[in-house]
N, C-alpha and C positions, 0 to 999 in steps of 0.2 A: 614233048613238053616245051612250051614257049617261055623264054626268059623275059622277064619284065625289065624294061630299060629304066635306068635311074632318071629322076627328074633333074633337069639342069636349069639353073637360074642364071640371070645376067648374060643372056646370049648376045647382047649388043655391046658388052664390055669385056670382062674376063670371065668366061663361063665357069661356073662352080656347081659341082654335084651336090644336091641337097643332103644335108647332114654332115658335110665335110668341113674341115678346118683349113684355112689358108695361111701359109707362112711365106713371106717374101724375104729373100736373102740376097744380098750383094754388097758391094762396097758403098761407102757413104757418098751422099750427094747425087744419086742417080734418080731419085723420085719415089722410093719405096713408100714413104709415109703418105705422100700425095696420092699415089695409086691405091693404097689401102683405104684411105678416107673416101676416095671416089668409089671404090668397090663397095664399101659399106652403104653409101648413099644409093648406088644402083640396086644393091640387094634389097634394101628396105623399100625402095620405090617399086621394085618388081614384085615383091612378096608380101609386103606389109608386116613382115616379121622383124624381130629385134636383131641388132648387131652390136658386138662389143669389140672395141679396138684396143689392143695393148701395144702401144708404140713407145719403144724404149730409147731410140737413138736421139731424138730431138726434144727440146724443152716443150712442156705442155702448151705454153703460149704460142709457139710456132705452129703446132698442130691445130690448135683452135683457130688460128688465123687462116690456115689452109682450109679448114672446114667452113669457115665463114665465106671465104672466096668461092668455094665450090657451091655452097648453097645458093648463091646469087644466080648460078646457072640453072637452077631448078625452081625459078620463080613461080611457075604455074602450080607447084605443089606447096601447100602451106608449111611454113617453117616448123610449126608445132608437130606436124606429122613426123618429121625427122628427129626433133628434140625428144620426143617420147620413145623413140626406137633405137637411137644410137647412143651408146655409152663409151666413154674413154676411161681406161685404167691407166693411172699415172704411176 
């Protein structure tokens, strides 16, 4: 009997097994929120699926600013593509 390998997304950033949940944990100020936002952007770009971010450490405005700065790096992909697929829970 051959085992089926799980599908892995985001191979060029932080690989994630399809259907899994990611939680980042460490002390403050090391870049968890930034990494999570980039992970969501990479996931959406790779799969076309939706992502939800629940970022509790920093004010929503800071995370929105990080999101805006990261989106500039993905200029070849229309902004609406990400806006329709990434949600933030405040």
